[in-house]
C-alpha positions in Angstrom: -12.8 -6.7 -29.9 -10.3 -8.9 -31.8 -6.7 -8.4 -30.7 -7.8 -6.8 -27.4 -5.8 -7.9 -24.4 -7.9 -9.4 -21.6 -7.2 -10.8 -18.1 -8.7 -14.0 -17.0 -10.8 -13.7 -13.8 -11.8 -17.3 -13.2 -10.4 -20.8 -13.6 -6.9 -22.2 -13.3 -5.6 -19.5 -15.6 -6.9 -16.7 -13.4 -4.8 -13.5 -13.6 -3.2 -14.5 -17.0 -3.2 -12.2 -20.0 -4.6 -13.4 -23.4 -5.4 -11.9 -26.8 -8.9 -12.2 -28.1 -8.6 -13.9 -31.5 -12.3 -14.4 -32.1 -15.8 -14.2 -30.7 -18.4 -17.0 -30.6 -21.2 -15.5 -28.4 -21.2 -15.9 -25.5 -17.6 -17.0 -25.6 -14.3 -15.3 -26.5 -11.6 -17.2 -28.2 -8.4 -16.5 -26.3 -4.7 -17.2 -27.2 -1.5 -16.6 -25.3 0.9 -18.1 -27.9 2.4 -20.5 -25.3 -0.2 -22.7 -23.5 -3.1 -21.7 -25.8 -2.0 -21.4 -29.4 -3.7 -20.0 -32.4 -4.5 -23.5 -33.6 -6.4 -24.3 -30.4 -7.7 -21.1 -28.7 -9.3 -21.3 -25.3 -13.1 -20.7 -25.1 -14.0 -18.5 -22.1 -17.2 -16.7 -21.3 -17.0 -13.0 -21.6 -18.0 -12.5 -18.0 -14.9 -14.4 -16.8 -12.6 -11.9 -18.4 -11.9 -8.2 -18.0 -10.3 -5.8 -20.5 -6.6 -5.1 -19.7 -6.7 -1.8 -21.5 -4.7 -2.5 -24.6 -5.3 -3.2 -28.3 -2.6 -4.6 -30.5 -2.7 -2.6 -33.7 0.5 -4.3 -34.9 -1.3 -7.7 -34.9 -4.4 -6.4 -36.6 -3.2 -6.8 -40.2 -3.9 -8.9 -43.2 -0.9 -11.2 -42.9 -1.1 -14.3 -40.7 0.0 -13.8 -37.1 2.2 -16.4 -35.4 2.3 -17.7 -31.8 5.7 -16.2 -31.5 4.4 -12.7 -32.3 1.6 -13.1 -29.8 4.1 -14.2 -27.0 6.3 -11.2 -27.8 3.4 -8.7 -27.8 2.1 -10.0 -24.5 5.6 -9.8 -23.0 5.9 -6.2 -24.1 2.5 -5.4 -22.7 3.5 -6.9 -19.3 6.8 -5.0 -19.2 5.0 -1.8 -20.1 2.3 -2.2 -17.5 5.0 -2.9 -14.8 6.7 0.4 -15.6 3.5 2.4 -15.1 
């Protein structure tokens, strides 16, 4: 489930896209690279999110990922989903 793109369904961030950077049942650890960084991911219950239908293989690697890479990947996902 890590590095999957999810959309928030509840709370003030409703409708926003996040990457799942970890799982602490029943919570997902979410990061968008801007408001919620890797150093302080957001804890959100799984039922308050929905899969956005993407998985970032580029970010699933052994080298550390930066907040900048996360922002760029989410921007590319948004641009791609608008074209469809």
